[in-house]
C-alpha positions in Angstrom: -22.6 -3.3 70.1 -23.9 -6.1 67.9 -24.8 -3.6 65.2 -21.3 -2.1 65.3 -19.7 -5.5 64.9 -22.0 -6.3 62.0 -21.1 -3.0 60.3 -17.4 -3.7 60.8 -17.6 -7.3 59.4 -19.6 -5.9 56.5 -17.0 -3.2 55.8 -14.2 -5.7 55.9 -16.1 -8.2 53.6 -16.9 -5.4 51.2 -13.2 -4.4 51.1 -12.1 -7.9 50.4 -14.7 -8.4 47.6 -13.7 -5.0 46.1 -10.0 -5.9 46.2 -10.7 -9.4 44.7 -12.7 -7.7 41.9 -9.8 -5.3 41.1 -7.3 -8.1 41.1 -9.5 -10.2 38.9 -10.1 -7.3 36.4 -6.4 -6.6 36.4 -5.5 -10.2 35.6 -8.1 -10.3 32.8 -6.7 -7.0 31.4 -3.2 -8.5 31.5 -4.3 -11.7 29.7 -6.1 -9.7 27.1 -3.1 -7.5 26.6 -0.8 -10.4 26.1 -3.2 -12.2 23.7 -3.5 -8.9 21.7 0.2 -8.4 21.3 1.0 -12.0 20.5 -1.8 -12.2 18.0 -0.5 -9.1 16.3 3.0 -10.5 16.1 1.6 -13.7 14.5 -0.6 -11.9 12.0 2.2 -9.6 10.9 4.8 -12.3 10.6 2.4 -14.6 8.7 1.6 -11.8 6.3 5.2 -10.9 5.6 6.8 -14.4 5.6 6.1 -14.8 1.8 7.4 -11.3 1.0 10.8 -11.6 -0.8 13.0 -10.5 -3.6 14.2 -12.2 -6.8 17.5 -11.7 -8.5 17.2 -10.9 -12.2 20.7 -12.1 -13.1 22.8 -10.8 -16.0 22.1 -14.0 -17.9 18.4 -13.7 -17.4 18.4 -10.0 -18.2 20.2 -10.7 -21.5 17.8 -13.5 -22.5 14.7 -11.4 -21.8 16.1 -8.0 -22.8 15.4 -6.9 -19.2 16.8 -3.6 -18.2 18.5 -2.8 -15.9 20.8 -5.8 -15.5 21.3 -7.4 -12.1 18.0 -6.0 -10.7 16.6 -7.2 -7.4 12.8 -7.2 -7.9 11.4 -6.9 -4.4 7.8 -7.7 -3.3 7.9 -4.6 -1.1 6.0 -1.7 -2.8 6.4 1.1 -0.2 8.1 1.0 3.2 7.9 3.3 6.2 8.1 3.2 10.0 4.3 3.2 10.4 3.3 1.0 7.5 4.3 -1.3 4.7 2.7 -2.2 1.3 3.7 -5.5 -0.3 2.8 -8.1 -2.9 1.3 -11.2 -1.3 0.3 -14.5 -3.1 -3.4 -15.1 -3.6 -3.3 -18.0 -6.0 -1.2 -20.6 -7.8 -1.4 -22.4 -11.1 1.0 -24.2 -13.6 1.5 -23.2 -17.2 0.4 -25.4 -20.1 0.7 -23.0 -23.1 1.3 -19.5 -24.4 0.1 -17.3 -27.2 2.8 -14.7 -27.8 3.2 -12.1 -26.8 0.4 -11.3 -24.3 -1.4 -14.5 -23.3 -0.4 -17.2 -20.9 -2.5 -20.4 -20.5 -2.6 -22.3 -17.2 -3.9 -25.8 -16.6 -7.4 -25.7 -15.3 -6.9 -28.6 -12.8 -4.0 -26.8 -11.2 -5.7 -23.4 -10.8 -6.3 -22.5 -7.2 -7.1 -19.0 -5.9 -8.5 -17.4 -2.8 -10.7 -15.0 -4.8 -11.4 -14.1 -8.4 -8.4 -12.2 -9.9 -8.8 -8.5 -10.6 -7.2 -6.2 -13.1 -5.2 -4.7 -10.2 -3.6 -8.0 -9.4 -0.3 -9.3 -10.8 1.0 -12.5 -12.4 4.5 -13.8 -11.5 5.7 -16.4 -14.1 8.9 -18.5 -14.0 11.3 -18.3 -17.0 14.6 -19.9 -17.8 16.8 -20.7 -20.8 19.1 -23.6 -19.7 17.4 -26.1 -17.4 20.8 -27.3 -16.2 21.7 -24.0 -14.5 19.9 -21.6 -12.2 22.0 -18.6 -13.4 19.5 -17.5 -16.0 16.3 -18.3 -14.0 13.9 -15.5 -12.9 10.5 -14.7 -11.7 9.0 -12.2 -14.1 6.4 -9.8 -12.8 3.5 -9.1 -15.2 0.2 -7.3 -15.0 -3.2 -8.9 -15.9 -6.4 -7.5 -17.3 -8.7 -9.4 -15.0 -10.1 -12.9 -14.6 -8.9 -15.6 -17.0 -10.9 -16.8 -20.0 -11.5 -20.5 -20.9 -9.0 -21.8 -23.4 -7.6 -25.3 -23.9 -4.0 -26.1 -23.2 -1.6 -27.2 -25.9 -2.4 -30.8 -25.2 -6.2 -30.2 -25.5 -7.0 -30.4 -21.8 -9.1 -27.6 -20.1 -7.2 -24.4 -19.4 -7.5 -20.8 -18.5 -5.9 -17.9 -20.4 -4.6 -14.7 -18.8 -4.0 -11.7 -20.9 -0.9 -10.0 -19.5 0.9 -6.6 -19.8 4.6 -6.0 -19.4 6.7 -3.4 -17.5 8.5 -0.9 -19.8 11.8 -2.4 -18.9 10.9 -5.8 -20.3 10.7 -6.8 -23.9 7.3 -8.7 -24.3 8.4 -10.9 -27.2 11.4 -12.2 -25.2 9.4 -13.8 -22.3 7.3 -16.4 -24.1 10.3 -18.4 -25.6 11.8 -18.7 -22.1 8.5 -19.6 -20.4 8.7 -23.0 -18.6 5.7 -25.0 -19.6 4.5 -26.8 -16.6 6.2 -24.2 -14.5 4.5 -22.3 -11.6 2.5 -19.1 -11.9 1.8 -17.0 -8.8 -1.1 -14.6 -8.6 -0.5 -11.7 -6.2 -2.3 -8.6 -4.9 -0.9 -5.6 -3.0 -1.8 -5.4 0.7 -1.0 -2.9 3.3 -0.3 -3.2 7.1 -0.5 0.2 8.9 -0.6 1.8 12.3 -3.4 4.3 12.6 -5.6 6.1 15.1 -9.4 5.8 15.3 -12.0 6.5 18.1 -9.3 8.0 20.3 -7.2 4.8 20.2 -4.5 3.3 18.0 -4.7 0.1 16.0 -2.9 -2.2 13.6 -5.0 -2.1 10.4 -4.9 -4.0 7.1 -6.4 -3.4 3.7 -6.1 -4.5 0.1 -4.6 -1.9 -2.2 -6.2 -3.8 -5.1 -9.7 -2.9 -4.0 -10.8 0.7 -5.0 -11.6 2.9 -2.0 -10.7 0.2 0.5 -10.5 1.3 4.1 -8.2 0.1 6.8 -9.8 -2.7 8.9 -8.6 -3.0 12.5 -6.8 -6.2 13.1 -5.6 -5.8 16.7 -5.6 -3.0 19.3 -5.5 -0.8 21.2 -1.8 0.0 20.7 0.3 2.6 22.3 -0.1 6.2 21.2 2.0 7.6 18.3 4.2 9.8 20.4 7.9 9.9 21.0 9.0 6.5 22.4 5.4 5.3 22.6 4.7 4.2 19.0 2.4 1.1 19.0 3.8 -0.4 15.8 7.1 0.3 14.2 8.6 -1.4 11.1 12.4 -1.3 10.8 14.0 -2.5 7.6 17.4 -4.2 7.5 19.8 -4.9 4.6 22.0 -8.0 4.1 24.6 -6.5 6.6 21.8 -6.1 9.2 22.0 -2.4 8.9 18.9 -0.1 8.8 17.9 0.8 5.2 15.2 2.9 3.6 15.7 1.4 0.1 13.1 -1.3 -0.6 15.3 -3.3 -3.0 17.9 -3.6 -0.3 15.6 -4.9 2.4 16.4 -8.5 3.5 14.6 -8.6 6.8 11.9 -6.6 8.7 12.0 -6.0 12.4 8.5 -5.5 13.8 8.0 -3.8 17.2 4.6 -4.0 18.8 3.5 -2.1 22.0 0.1 -2.9 23.2 -1.9 -1.2 26.0 -4.8 -2.2 28.2 -8.3 -1.0 27.4 -8.6 0.7 30.8 -6.6 1.6 33.9 -5.4 -1.4 35.9 -5.3 -1.2 39.7 -3.7 -3.6 42.2 -5.4 -4.8 45.4 -4.1 -1.8 47.4 -3.9 0.9 44.7 -6.3 3.7 44.9 -5.8 4.8 41.2 -4.6 2.6 38.4 -2.5 3.1 35.3 -2.6 1.9 31.7 -0.4 -1.1 31.5 1.8 -1.9 28.4 3.5 -4.8 26.8 6.1 -4.8 24.1 7.2 -7.5 21.7 9.9 -7.4 19.0 10.1 -10.0 16.2 12.1 -10.2 12.9 10.9 -11.6 9.6 13.4 -12.7 7.1 12.4 -12.1 3.5 12.1 -15.0 1.1 15.4 -15.8 -0.6 17.3 -14.0 2.1 19.6 -16.9 2.7 20.4 -17.3 -1.0 24.2 -16.7 -1.6 
């Protein structure tokens, strides 16, 4: 009789311990899932918050012989439901001179970059004609040939010179006369956020499009499978009327939908078989200059 009671007590104790373990593992999986999805939302929004567009007004176009007139130059390169490529700032400096038509000098003491600029990066310079009006101001998007070379500013202080190239729509000789000395210069590279599958699971990946043969690096995951109604990451692009658009120049905000999943099946205290749990989060990022009239 004593042996039977011992076995019964042992069986009940084992069942309690097993249930507690399942509950604990389930709670851990839920916490990990929540952290995963929230981290993904923060990473995506932080990456996209500097993405914007700049109006090239008729006045600015006329001054710089910029065609077409009234162009919205967006920082978005390619857009799609499963991924987006975009220009993102990687450095800042302030101009202190120019050597027409293809060299811009920045003040060495103001030069701050996250990494050495590459020939695949871009230079955004600020130009204007009349300082009393914003109607002819614009950010001009130029290419660079690589890291800057040492060259003094117009006042003799230490500087760095970028050799630049111009898009076909822009007259190179018309930029330098309208360059704002002491004005800001932004260095940018093209990055990509993308939903992809690897190792039987789906992930949010990121890579630099400026680095040759770069591969997607997983940022968060696992995410839901890419099947109907189960996509783990979806980008939706909205215009100024908050309507869905597929035209990059018309995008004014980006809606990001993340759907994360647990690494393994989650079981409750009484469940004999568990199921993969999910969590969804939707956030919207407004592009820079969206609120401009």
